[in-house]
N, C-alpha and C positions, 0 to 999 in steps of 0.2 A: 601518983596521980598525973604528974606532968608527962611521964613516959607513956601513959595510956592515951592521953590527948594527942601526943605526937604520932603514936601508932595509928590512931583513927584518922588523923589528918593525912598521913601518908597513904592510907588505904583509899581515902577519897580522891587524892590526886591521881593515884594509879587508875582508878575507875574512870576518872574524867579523861585521862590520856587515852585509855582504851576506846572510850566513846569518840574522842576526836579522831583517832586513827581509823576507826570504822567508818565514820562519816567522810573522812578524807578518801578512803578507798572507794566508797560508793560514789563520791564526786568524780574521782579519777575514772571509775568504771563507766559513769554516764557520759564522760567526754572522750572515751576511748574511740580512736578512729576519726576524731574530728580535730582538724588543725587549721590555723589561719594562714592564708596565702599572702604573699607580698602585695598583691593588688587590692587587698582588703576583703576579698571573698573568703568563704570557708569551704574546705574540702572534706567530704564525708566518705569514709571507706569502711565497709563491713565485710567479714569473711565467715563462711560457715560451710563445713564439709567440702573444703577445697574449692569453693565457689566464691567469687568476689564480685561485689558491685560497688560502684562509686558514683558520686554526684558532686556538683558544685552549687553552692547557694550564696546568698548575699549577706546573711546574718547568722549569729550563733543560735538564735531561737529556731530559725528555719533548719539549721543543721541538725539540731536535736530531733525535730519532727521527721526530717528526711532520713535520719539514721534508723528510726523505728520503722519507717516505710520499707527501707531496704532490707531490714531484718525480716519483716513479714514476707517479702518476696522470696528471700532465700529459704524460708521455712515452708513455702509453697512451691515445690519443684516444678509443677506444670506451668505455673505463672512465670516462674524464673526462666524456664526454657523458651517460652514464647517470647518474652521480652528480649532475651539474648539473640534469638533467631531474627527478630525484627531489627535489632541493632545491627547484626551482621549484614542483613539485606540492605539497610540504609547506607552502610559504609562501603560495601563492595559492589552494589548493583547500580547500573546506570539508571537515570531517570528517563521517562518516556520522551521528554523533550530532547535530551541529548542523543538518545538512540535514533530519533527521527532526523536530527541534524546530520549525524554521521551517515545515515542511509542516503540522504539527499546528496551529500558530498561524494559518496562512493558510486551511486547508481543513477540518481535522478537529476543531477546538476544540469545536464544537457538534454533533458527529456522535455519535449514540448507538452506532453500530457500532464507533467507536474504543474505547469503554469495554468492548466485548465482545471479539470475535475479533481486531480489528486490533491491539490492544495486544500480544497474544501474538505476532502476526506480526512486529511491529517488534522485540520482544525477541529472537526467534529469529534475525532478520536480523542484529542487532548481535552476537549470540554467534558467528555463523558468520564474518562479515566482520571483526568488530572495530569497536567504536564509534568508535575514534580513527583509523580508516583514512580517508585522503583519498578523496573520491568519484571523483577522477580515476583512481584505480587500480582501480575497479570496472568491469571491461571486459566485453565480450560473452562472452569465454571463461570468465571467473569466474562470470558469471551462469548460464551453461550448466552449469558444475560445481556451482553451488548447487542448480540444478534436479535434477540427478542425485543429489546428496546427499540431498535431500528424498525422492526416490523410494526410495532405498536404506535410509534411516535412520528414516523415519516411516511411519505407516500411513495417511497422507493419500491421499485420492483425487486423481485428476488435476485435477478442478475446484478442489479446495482448494489444491493446489500452484500452479495458475494464479493464484489470488487472491493468494497470497504473492508471486509474481513481479510481478504488477501493482501491488502495494503498493510494492515497491522501485522499480518504474518511475515511480510517482507522485512519489516522493521525488527521484529523479534528474531527472525532467522539470521539477519545480519549480525546482531549482537551475539547470538549463539555461536556463529561461525568464527567470530573474533575472540571467543573465550570470555566474554563479558557477562555471561549468564550460564548457569549449568543446567537449565531446563528449557525445553521447547514445547509449549502447550499444543494440543491438537486443535485443528481448525475444522469446523463442520460447515459445509456449504448447503444452502437451501436448494431444494429441487426446483429446477427451472423448466417452464414449458417450452417445447421446441417451437420456435417462431418461423413462420413462412417468410423466406427471403424474397422481397419484391424486386423485380427487374423489368426493364422495358423490352417489349417485343419489337421486332423490326418495324411493324406497322405503327406502334405507339411512338417509336423514335421519329419516324417520318412525319407524323402529324405534329408532334411537339416541336420538332425542328422547324417546320413550316411556320408555326405560330411565332416562334422565337425570331425568325427572319422578318416577319411582318410587324412585330410589336416592339422589338428591342433593338439595341444598338449592335454594331458589328462585334464589339468586344464581348457582349453576352453570348452571341452566336458562336464565336470562336471558343469561348470558355465551355459552352455546352458540348461541343464536339470533342474537344480535347479531354474533358472529364470522362466521356464515354470510352474513348479509344485508349486512354492511359490508365484509368482507374485511380487517378490521383484523388486524394482528399482535397477539400476546398482550400484549406490552409496551405497545403503543399503547392497548389497552383498559384496562389497569390504571391508566394515567395520566389517564384521563378524569375530568373534574369537571363539575359542573352548568354551569359557565361555557362549556364547549366546545359545549354543545348550543344551537342556535339554532332555536326552534320557529317563528319568523316565516318563515324560508326553508326550514324542514323539512330541516335538514342539521346534521351534526356537523363542527365545525371542529377540525382538528388543527393546532396552532400550530407555528411554526418552532422546531426544536430538540427536539420531542417525537416525531419520526418517525425511522426508521432512517437515512435519508439526510439528515436535518436540515431538509428542505423542508416547508413547510406545504401542506396540501391540505384540500379540503372534500368530504365524502361525504354524499350524500342519504340520508334515512331511509325505509325501507319502513314499511308500516302497523304491523306488529308491533314494529319497532324503536322507532317513535314512542311506542307504548303503553308499552313497557318503560322508555324514557327519561322519559316523563312521570311514571310511578310512582316510579322511582328518584330522580329529581331532588327529589321531595317528601320522600322518606325520608332521602336522604343529600345535604345541601346542599354537602358537600365532595366527596371522592372518591366516585364512584358505586359502586365496588367496593373498600371499605376493606380487606378481607382479600385482595384479588386479587393473585395472583402465579402464576408458571408452575407451581411445585410444587403450589400450592393447587388449580389446575385439573387438572393432569396426574394427581394422585392419584385423583380421581373418574373421569377419562377412562380410566385403566388398569383400574378396576373394571368399567366398561362393556365395555372391550375384552376382558376375560377372559370375560365372559358371551357375547359375540358370537363367541368363539373366533378372535380376530384376533391372537393372540400372535406368530404367525410372519409376519404381514404387517408388514414394516418401514415401509411407507408409511402405516400407520394411526396417525397422530400428530395432535395438535391442529392442526398447521399445515395439515392436509388441509382444514380449514374455510375457510381463505383460498383454497386452490386451487379449492374448490367455488364460491365467490363469483365468482372470475375466470372459471372455465369457463362458468358460467351466463350471465355477461354476453356472452361471445363467442358462445355458442350462441343467445342471443336476438338476435343480429345487430348488437350495438353496435359502433361503429367502434373499431378497435384503438387509435387515438390517445386516444379518450375512456376506454377501459379502462385505458390506461397512467396517465392522470391520476387516475382513480378509485383504482387500486391503489397508486399512488405508486412505480411501477417506475422505476428510474434510467434505463433505456434501453428503446426500443421492441423491441429484440431479445429482452428477457425476456418481454414481452407476446406476442410472436410464437410463443413456445413453446406457447401455448394455441390457436393458430389452427387446428390440426388437429381441434379439438373441434367445429368448425363446417363440416362438409362441405356443408351446405346452401348456404353462400356460393359454393362452386365450382359447384354446380348452377345457381344464379341467374346467375352470371357466364357460364356456358355458354349459358343461354337468351338473355342479352343479346347475346352474340356471334352466336347463331343468327338472332335477329331482325334484327341489323344486316346480316348476310350476305344474308338473305332480301330485305331492302329494296333492296340493290344489284342483285339478280337481277331483281326486278320492274321496276326502272328500265331495265335493259338490254333486257328483253323489250319494254317499251313503246317504246323508241327504235327497235327493229327494225320 
């Protein structure tokens, strides 16, 4: 009897030990891949089909929940690949903010245009995309959506929207050239209407100059004449000092960093510009127009505009003086490449907008072709 009881007792102990071992294995299995770190946090690691995911949490309970989440992601290959791709983009890709900063450092640091309109373009770009967004996520579709958003939410013209899109293109292109991104999305420009370039005729110049002399100061009159004969932008004229004027070569030198695109250029002086510069260099050894500013000149310009009844003419602005200079150079038969150098246009395409102002060139080209054709006809007749 005693032996039977001992046998039963031994069997019970064996069953209990097996149950304890099974629960121990289940407990170990539930904590597999979870370990406590020296800083008190818990690290979770799971692996399935040679793919591994990991995370760090603050408690053991969170670790158990996170472990199950990671297992679910590994069991869903599409979700796993997406998360891995996003992680790689976040780790390897520059953010939009840093891409902008490096582009400013490389290209726009000494550019006067950056201090004006471009700064606003970059700020608007960051507000839309988010300055911490990796540039890898700025795709062609998102850029197209940005273009549509600008059309719907701003009063910008198509040309202004294109400038904003090309500013973004420059930022992304810089990162692409530096090997910081492996993709360069396509940019689409909005169609722009060809605008008529307004310039002053000789008669309009004479009338306007007469009013300037009777209503404004000598400084305004000098500025008016210099702007027409040099094609300077207003900001370029206000920055002139006596050191920029070289009477030996009869030219005005605009130094690097003082122009809109940051590039230096040299502009010859006409007779009246030389006379003005000679006089002002003697009177003002520093800045030639000490009080010069856009508002200072525009105030007198608008007074003259009122008398000439040009309030409804949106093109009657001080910048028309620059258009006048460029148009006259083209009309005089000056090569477009030389006009580009004179005006400081960034590309020849801008200068070509003035080409229609010189129909005489087309007539001369037609005569050249006529003479060439006539020469061939004479040779063929002689041969016969």
